[in-house]
C-alpha positions in Angstrom: -21.1 3.8 -5.6 -20.3 7.5 -6.0 -17.6 8.8 -3.6 -20.3 11.3 -2.4 -22.4 8.4 -1.2 -19.6 7.0 1.0 -20.5 6.8 4.6 -17.7 8.5 6.5 -16.7 9.3 10.1 -17.3 12.9 11.2 -17.4 14.7 14.5 -19.6 17.8 15.2 -17.3 20.8 15.4 -18.8 21.9 18.7 -18.0 18.5 20.2 -14.5 18.3 18.7 -13.4 21.7 19.8 -15.5 22.0 22.9 -17.4 25.1 21.7 -14.1 26.5 20.2 -12.2 26.3 23.5 -9.9 23.7 21.8 -9.9 25.2 18.3 -6.5 25.5 16.7 -4.8 26.0 13.3 -1.7 24.2 12.3 -0.2 21.0 13.8 -1.2 20.1 17.4 0.8 17.5 19.3 -0.9 14.6 21.0 1.0 15.8 24.2 -0.7 19.2 24.2 -3.7 19.4 26.6 -5.9 20.6 23.7 -4.7 17.6 21.7 -5.6 15.2 24.5 -9.0 16.7 24.9 -9.7 16.5 21.1 -8.6 12.9 21.0 -11.0 12.0 23.8 -13.9 13.8 21.9 -13.3 11.5 18.9 -15.3 8.7 20.6 -18.4 10.8 19.9 -18.0 10.4 16.2 -21.0 10.1 13.8 -21.3 8.4 10.4 -22.7 10.6 7.6 -22.9 10.7 3.8 -19.8 12.3 2.4 -21.6 14.4 -0.1 -23.7 16.1 2.6 -20.5 16.9 4.7 -18.3 18.4 2.0 -19.7 21.9 2.5 -21.0 21.7 6.0 -18.5 23.3 8.4 -20.7 22.2 11.4 -18.9 18.8 11.1 -15.2 17.9 10.7 -14.5 14.9 8.5 -11.7 12.8 10.0 -8.8 12.1 7.6 -5.9 9.7 8.3 -2.6 11.4 7.4 0.4 9.2 7.5 4.0 10.4 7.2 6.4 7.8 5.8 10.1 7.8 6.6 12.5 5.4 5.2 15.7 3.7 6.6 17.8 6.7 5.4 15.7 9.3 7.2 14.1 10.5 4.0 10.4 11.3 3.8 7.9 10.2 1.2 6.6 13.1 -0.9 3.9 12.6 -3.5 2.3 14.8 -6.1 -1.5 14.6 -6.7 -2.1 14.2 -10.4 -5.3 15.2 -12.3 -6.7 11.7 -12.0 -7.2 12.1 -8.3 -10.5 12.6 -6.5 -10.2 16.0 -4.8 -9.9 18.5 -7.6 -9.1 21.3 -5.2 -5.7 19.6 -4.4 -4.6 18.7 -7.9 -0.9 19.6 -8.8 0.0 20.0 -5.1 2.6 17.9 -3.3 1.9 16.2 0.0 3.7 14.2 2.7 0.6 12.6 4.1 -0.8 9.3 2.8 -4.4 8.8 3.8 -8.0 9.6 3.3 -11.5 9.6 4.7 -12.3 7.2 7.5 -15.2 4.7 7.7 -16.8 3.0 10.7 -15.1 -0.2 11.8 -17.7 -2.6 13.0 -16.7 -4.4 16.2 -13.8 -2.1 17.0 -13.0 -2.0 20.7 -11.8 1.6 20.8 -11.4 4.8 18.9 -7.7 4.0 18.7 -8.5 0.8 16.7 -10.9 2.7 14.4 -8.2 5.2 13.6 -5.5 2.6 13.0 -7.6 0.3 10.9 -8.5 3.2 8.6 -4.9 4.5 8.4 -3.6 1.0 7.6 -6.2 0.5 4.9 -5.2 3.7 3.2 -1.5 2.8 3.3 -2.3 -0.5 1.6 -4.5 1.1 -1.0 -2.3 4.1 -1.9 1.2 2.8 -1.5 0.9 -1.0 -1.3 2.1 -1.3 2.3 0.6 -4.4 3.9 -0.8 -4.2 7.4 2.0 -6.4 8.8 4.5 -3.8 7.7 2.7 -0.9 9.4 2.7 -2.1 13.0 5.2 0.5 14.1 2.7 3.3 13.3 3.1 6.2 15.8 0.3 8.6 16.5 1.6 12.2 16.5 -1.4 14.5 16.8 -3.7 16.5 14.6 -3.6 18.9 11.7 -6.2 21.6 11.1 -6.5 24.6 8.9 -9.8 26.6 8.9 -8.4 29.2 6.4 -9.5 27.4 3.2 -12.6 25.7 1.9 -11.1 22.1 2.1 -9.7 22.7 5.6 -12.9 24.0 7.1 -14.6 20.6 6.8 -11.7 18.3 7.4 -9.2 17.5 10.3 -6.2 15.2 9.9 -5.2 12.6 12.4 -1.4 12.4 11.9 0.7 9.3 12.2 4.3 8.5 11.4 5.6 5.2 10.2 9.1 4.0 9.4 9.3 1.8 6.3 11.6 0.1 3.8 11.5 2.2 0.6 11.3 -1.0 -1.4 8.0 -1.9 0.3 6.3 1.3 -1.0 5.0 2.1 -4.5 2.3 4.3 -6.0 -0.7 2.0 -6.5 -2.7 4.5 -8.4 -0.2 5.9 -10.9 -2.9 8.1 -12.6 -3.5 9.9 -9.3 -0.1 9.9 -7.5 3.6 10.2 -8.3 6.0 9.5 -5.4 9.6 10.3 -4.5 11.8 10.3 -1.4 13.4 13.5 -0.1 15.7 14.5 2.7 13.8 16.6 5.2 16.4 19.3 5.2 16.5 19.5 1.4 13.0 21.0 1.0 13.6 24.6 0.3 10.1 25.9 -0.4 6.7 24.9 0.9 4.9 26.7 -1.9 4.2 23.6 -3.9 2.8 21.7 -0.9 -0.8 21.5 0.2 -1.5 23.5 3.3 -1.5 20.6 5.8 1.9 19.3 4.6 3.4 22.8 4.6 2.3 23.3 8.2 3.7 19.9 9.4 7.0 20.4 7.5 7.5 23.8 9.3 6.8 22.1 12.6 9.2 19.2 11.9 
């Protein structure tokens, strides 16, 4: 199946941002009133063909975005190599492991849908089994309407503490990973927009 035929979770922009009343750019904490309202709107998600959504700003594709921190307080940084799927992001570094979300049949809540998708991506991208991602903490959202990729996506941000030895790049043609101290990142220029926005907030 082509990646464009994948059935993904989306939310109409008017629903998500309550006709722009809750629109934001940057990182938005779950504790913010807007963040709470947006989380509650996620229950009204729809499932659509990815290829039809990539250039339709009337919908936001939900993306799981997991920040990994190791036992030494370092964060995982990875570089997207040319083998990766989203050409618009090649060569950029990121601190978020994740991807598009799919419907979870039989899920009891939107919370379960988000977590199952986030855990699946962690296993696929960095080999972290579900039993090692139980301490996943939901932080909030990331949005950036200032570029073509950002206009049609919104990130659901999680943080998870892991043992460095449990993490490896599964797709070595698409990702190269390393651990970096948060305070040692001097420039955000090499980072994709979402990561740069979150790093500035951290």
